[in-house]
Structure formats: structure tokens, C-alpha cells
C-alpha positions in Angstrom: 0.0 0.0 0.0 2.9 2.4 0.9 4.4 2.1 -2.6 1.1 3.2 -4.2 0.6 6.1 -1.8 2.6 8.7 -3.9 0.5 7.7 -7.0 -2.7 8.1 -5.0 -1.6 11.6 -3.8 -0.7 12.6 -7.4 -4.1 11.4 -8.6 -5.8 13.4 -5.9 -3.8 16.5 -6.7 -4.5 16.2 -10.5 -8.2 15.9 -9.7 -8.1 19.0 -7.5 -6.3 20.9 -10.3 -9.0 20.0 -12.8 -11.7 21.2 -10.5 -12.9 24.8 -10.7 -12.9 25.3 -6.9 -9.2 25.2 -6.1 -8.7 28.5 -4.2 -10.5 31.5 -2.8 -10.5 33.2 -6.2 -14.1 33.4 -7.6 -15.0 30.9 -10.3 -17.2 31.6 -13.3 -18.7 28.8 -15.2 -19.2 30.0 -18.8 -21.6 27.9 -20.9 -21.9 28.2 -24.6 -24.5 26.2 -26.5 -22.7 26.0 -29.8 -19.6 27.2 -31.7 -20.2 30.4 -33.7 -17.9 33.3 -34.7 -20.5 36.0 -34.1 -21.8 34.5 -30.8 -18.2 34.2 -29.6 -18.0 38.0 -29.4 -20.3 37.9 -26.4 -17.8 35.9 -24.4 -15.1 38.3 -25.3 -17.2 41.3 -24.2 -18.1 39.5 -20.9 -14.5 38.8 -20.0 -13.4 42.3 -21.0 -16.0 43.8 -18.6 -14.8 41.5 -15.8 -11.2 42.5 -16.5 -12.1 46.2 -16.4 -13.7 45.7 -13.0 -10.6 44.0 -11.6 -11.4 40.3 -12.3 -8.7 39.1 -14.6 -7.5 35.5 -15.2 -4.0 36.9 -16.0 -3.8 38.4 -12.5 -5.5 35.4 -11.0 -8.3 37.5 -9.5 -10.9 35.2 -11.2 -11.0 31.8 -12.8 -13.3 31.4 -15.9 -14.1 27.8 -16.7 -15.3 27.6 -20.3 -17.4 24.8 -21.8 -19.1 24.6 -25.2 -21.8 22.0 -25.9 -21.2 22.1 -29.7 -25.0 22.1 -30.2 -25.6 18.9 -28.3 -28.4 19.2 -25.7 -27.4 16.2 -23.5 -23.8 17.7 -23.4 -25.2 21.1 -22.5 -27.1 19.6 -19.5 -24.0 17.8 -18.4 -21.9 21.0 -18.5 -24.4 22.9 -16.4 -24.8 20.1 -13.9 -21.0 19.8 -13.6 -20.7 23.5 -12.8 -23.6 23.2 -10.3 -21.9 20.3 -8.6 -18.6 22.2 -8.4 -20.5 25.2 -6.8 -19.1 27.8 -9.1 -19.7 31.4 -7.9 -21.9 32.2 -10.9 -23.0 30.9 -14.3 -22.6 32.9 -17.5 -24.9 31.5 -20.2 -24.6 32.4 -23.8 -27.7 32.0 -26.1 -31.2 30.8 -25.2 -30.5 27.1 -24.8 -27.7 27.6 -22.3 -29.9 30.0 -20.3 -32.9 27.8 -20.2 -30.8 24.7 -19.2 -29.2 26.6 -16.4 -32.5 27.8 -15.0 -33.8 24.2 -15.2 -30.9 22.9 -13.2 -30.1 25.4 -10.4 -32.2 27.7 -8.3 -29.4 29.0 -6.2 -26.3 29.8 -8.3 -26.7 33.3 -9.9 -27.1 33.0 -13.7 -26.0 35.9 -15.9 -27.4 35.4 -19.3 -26.6 37.0 -22.7 -27.7 36.6 -26.3 -31.0 35.4 -24.9 -34.6 36.6 -25.0 -36.7 37.9 -22.1 -37.7 35.4 -19.4 -41.3 35.5 -20.8 -40.1 34.5 -24.3 -37.9 31.8 -22.8 -41.0 30.5 -21.0 -39.3 30.4 -17.6 -41.8 32.5 -15.7 -43.0 30.8 -12.6 -46.5 30.2 -11.3 -46.1 33.4 -9.3 -45.7 35.4 -12.6 -42.1 36.2 -11.8 -38.8 35.3 -13.4 -36.5 32.9 -11.5 -34.9 34.7 -8.5 -31.4 33.7 -9.6 -31.7 34.9 -13.2 -29.9 38.1 -14.2 -27.9 39.4 -17.2 -29.0 41.0 -20.4 -31.9 40.1 -22.7 -33.7 41.2 -25.8 -37.3 41.3 -26.8 -38.6 41.3 -30.4 -39.4 44.9 -30.9 -36.3 45.7 -32.8 -37.2 43.1 -35.4 -39.9 45.5 -36.7 -37.2 48.0 -37.6 -34.9 45.4 -39.1 -37.5 43.8 -41.3 -39.0 47.1 -42.4 -35.7 48.1 -43.8 -36.0 45.7 -46.7 -39.0 47.1 -48.7 -37.4 50.6 -48.3 -34.2 49.4 -50.0 -35.4 46.9 -52.6 -37.7 46.9 -55.6 -39.7 43.7 -56.1 -39.1 41.6 -59.2 -42.8 40.8 -59.4 -46.0 42.5 -58.2 -45.0 42.2 -54.6 -41.7 42.0 -52.7 -41.1 38.3 -51.7 -39.0 37.8 -48.6 -37.8 34.4 -47.4 -36.7 33.1 -44.0 -35.9 29.9 -42.2 -36.5 29.2 -38.6 -36.1 26.4 -36.0 -39.4 25.6 -34.4 -37.6 24.2 -31.3 -36.3 27.7 -30.5 -38.9 29.8 -28.7 -37.5 33.2 -29.8 -37.2 32.0 -33.4 -40.8 30.7 -33.6 -42.0 33.9 -31.9 -40.0 36.0 -34.3 -41.5 34.2 -37.3 -45.0 34.9 -36.1 -44.2 38.6 -35.5 -42.6 38.9 -38.9 -45.5 37.3 -40.6 -47.9 39.9 -39.1 -45.5 42.7 -40.1 -45.2 41.4 -43.6 -48.9 41.7 -44.0 -48.9 45.3 -42.8 -46.1 46.1 -45.3 -47.8 44.3 -48.2 -44.9 41.9 -48.5 -45.1 38.2 -49.2 -43.3 36.1 -46.6 -42.2 32.6 -47.3 -40.9 30.9 -44.1 -39.6 27.3 -44.1 -38.7 25.3 -40.9 -35.6 23.4 -40.3 -34.4 21.2 -37.4 -30.6 21.8 -37.4 -27.8 23.4 -39.3 -27.4 20.2 -41.2 -30.6 21.0 -43.0 -29.6 24.5 -43.9 -28.3 23.7 -47.4 -31.4 21.9 -48.5 -33.9 24.3 -46.9 -32.1 27.4 -48.2 -32.1 26.0 -51.7 -35.8 25.1 -51.4 -36.5 28.7 -50.4 -34.4 30.2 -53.2 -36.4 28.0 -55.7 -39.5 30.0 -54.8 -37.8 33.1 -56.4 -37.6 35.3 -53.3 -36.3 38.9 -53.6 -34.4 38.8 -50.3 -33.6 36.6 -47.4 -34.2 37.7 -43.8 -31.9 36.1 -41.2 -33.9 36.2 -38.0 -32.6 35.7 -34.4 -32.2 32.0 -34.6 -29.2 30.0 -33.2 -29.5 27.6 -36.1 -29.3 30.5 -38.6 -26.2 31.7 -36.8 -24.5 28.3 -36.9 -25.2 27.8 -40.6 -24.9 31.3 -41.9 -22.0 30.7 -44.2 -24.0 28.0 -46.0 -27.0 30.3 -46.3 -24.8 33.2 -47.5 -23.1 31.0 -50.2 -26.4 29.9 -51.6 -28.0 33.3 -51.5 -25.0 35.0 -53.2 -25.0 32.3 -55.9 -28.7 33.1 -56.5 -28.1 36.8 -56.4 -30.4 37.2 -53.4 -29.3 39.8 -50.7 -29.5 38.9 -47.0 -30.9 41.3 -44.4 -30.9 40.6 -40.7 -31.7 41.7 -37.2 -28.2 40.8 -35.9 -25.4 43.2 -36.4 -22.8 40.4 -36.2 -24.1 38.7 -39.3 -23.5 41.9 -41.3 -19.7 41.4 -40.6 -20.1 37.9 -42.0 -21.7 39.1 -45.3 -25.3 40.2 -44.8 -26.2 43.5 -46.4 -27.6 45.4 -43.4 -29.1 45.2 -40.0 -30.6 47.0 -37.0 -29.7 44.9 -34.0 -27.7 44.3 -30.9 -23.9 44.5 -30.9 -23.1 41.0 -29.6 -19.8 42.1 -28.0 -21.6 44.9 -26.1 -24.3 42.5 -25.2 -21.7 40.3 -23.5 -20.0 43.3 -22.0 -23.2 44.5 -20.4 -23.8 41.1 -18.9 -20.2 41.1 -17.6 -20.7 44.4 -15.8 -23.6 42.8 -13.9 -21.5 39.8 -13.1 -18.6 41.9 -11.9 -21.0 43.8 -9.5 -22.1 40.5 -8.0 -18.5 39.3 -7.6 -17.6 42.5 -5.8 -20.5 42.4 -3.4 -21.7 38.8 -3.4 -25.1 40.3 -3.4 -27.8 40.5 -6.1 -29.5 43.6 -4.7 -30.7 45.7 -7.6 -29.8 43.1 -10.3 -32.3 41.8 -12.7 -32.6 40.8 -16.4 -32.1 44.0 -18.3 -32.6 45.0 -21.9 -29.8 45.4 -24.3 -28.6 49.0 -24.3 -26.6 49.2 -27.5 -28.2 48.5 -30.9 -26.7 49.6 -34.2 -27.7 50.2 -37.8 -24.9 48.7 -39.8 -24.2 47.7 -43.4 -21.6 45.6 -45.2 -19.8 47.7 -47.9 -18.9 44.7 -50.1 -22.5 43.3 -50.0 -24.0 46.7 -50.7 -21.7 47.1 -53.7 -22.5 43.6 -55.0 -26.3 44.3 -54.9 -26.0 48.0 -55.8 -28.2 49.1 -52.8 -28.4 52.7 -51.6 -27.9 52.7 -47.8 -29.4 55.5 -45.6 -26.9 57.9 -44.1 -27.8 56.8 -40.5 -26.2 53.4 -41.1 -22.6 52.7 -40.1 -20.2 50.5 -42.2 -18.8 47.5 -40.5 -15.1 47.0 -40.6 
């Protein structure tokens, strides 16, 4: 037994080093639902806000444990449960699925959400009509979509009698399904024909996008949908090949090739959530904290896309770099 004791001690030490709770420094469990270049900006904003408030991994004043579920729901649940079992100081959740999963699995650890809709749209309101007591961070409602979608008929001329706009949406995502219904009503008011096709995952994006383009749409609208984010390059490639411009409600997608958007700056969204998290880490109190609306939205356009489609952009839009 004695000769195995050093090995047992080494194993115990290795286990401790792999555990988030190794010292008195606060530990943040950061949960991403899937891999995406635009969504990743939220994490950068979040960590930058913590750093500005004195919580830096470089200076060892905080430890940020990062996990990405890569779009796998069982993995996402495992990640959240791991952080809960390790009693991290707070959870940072990026996108709706991460936020909902966290709410379902802990009622005590503070959750600071980002790139997520309001608690009402996430359907996490309790029987008392209130949001979970441990839910904080930064959220968005669907009001801004009206502005985003209304941009299209102002900038494009229809090829036929009416402007035809296409979109795809994931019925499993509450904010996506809600957005589709809202856009449908708005299209009627704008005298625009909307063609919306459902898809189940980013693996379906190629087939569904081509089916949509076969209906001779004038423009594609990329709504707030995690599946759209994850498969945007596929959507963009097919739309560009068919000479169909993409408009969106998400400023980050304009950097990736969409023509224009009115929407949240994803980096700032994460930064705003990070400011809340830093306040909690300083005080260990949640007094005055609650889910708050995104503060910074932008009207942006992509110069290369605008040139390709020869679209005149209003002066109050800012070019993305």
C-alpha cells in the first residue's frame, strides 16, 4: 500500500487541479450552447467587462471555466450540472438554450445570461408570474425586429407584383418561432409576401435554403435563430450564388456578409452582462440586479455586400469594418 501512496496523492492533486474550486478566487462557469464566430463576441465582451472591473485571469483574480456544448443538448445539460456540482460562484450563459438549461438545473447559483430573449419568451416565468430569482444578465425582446424587417422594402424593388422575402426558422427555439409569427404579421402590414420554411438543425440549412431560393424570393431575412447563426456561411453562399441579398436583425451577421441590420452589438451584449456579473463578484449580493434589456443597438451595413447588390444605404447606417 505504501508504494502506491505517492501515486494516489498525485491522482488526488491532479483531480483537484482539474476542479474549478481550487482556491479563494471566484470561479465563473461560462456555458456556450454551440460554436459560432458571431456569438463568440459575447464571451469576449463578458470577459473584457470583468477585467475592467478587476477580475482578470492573468492576474488570477478570477477563474473562468469555459465549456461549449457544440450544439448537443445532453452535453449542455452535463456541462451545467458539472458547474452546479462544483458550486461555481456564478454561471454565465450564452444563447437561449444555455440560459434555459441553467434555469432548469439550479435555483441558487446566480445566472448571468446573454444573447437570450426575455424570461417571458424563454418560457421560464414561474406560477407566481415572476422570473427565476437567480436569473440576471442582459436580454432582448422582439421589438427591434420590426425596424430590421421594415428596412427591406425601403431598399429593394420587387421583381414581381409584390416583394417576396424568405426566411428559415427552428421551431424548437422559442425566440425563433415567436420572431417568425411577429414577422408574418409585419409582412402583411407592409404588403410583403413572406415565405418561411422550418428546419431542425444546421445540417438542414443547405437543403432548406435551396428550397427557399427556388421560390424566387427577392431577399432573405436572417432572424434571431441560433441555427441560422450556426449555418450562416452555408446560407450566404447559396443566396449569393442566386443573387439574393440577405438582411438581418443581428449586427454580427453583417460582418459575415449580410447587407444590413438593425440589432444588438453582440460584443456589447456580453460586456453589459459582464458588468452585472462583476457587480455581483464584488459584493456577493444580487441587490438591484435583474434581467435588463440590451442598451446598444446599431444600424450597420456591409460595404462589399452593398456594392454587390447596388443598394443605396441611408446615411444613419454605419459601415462594418
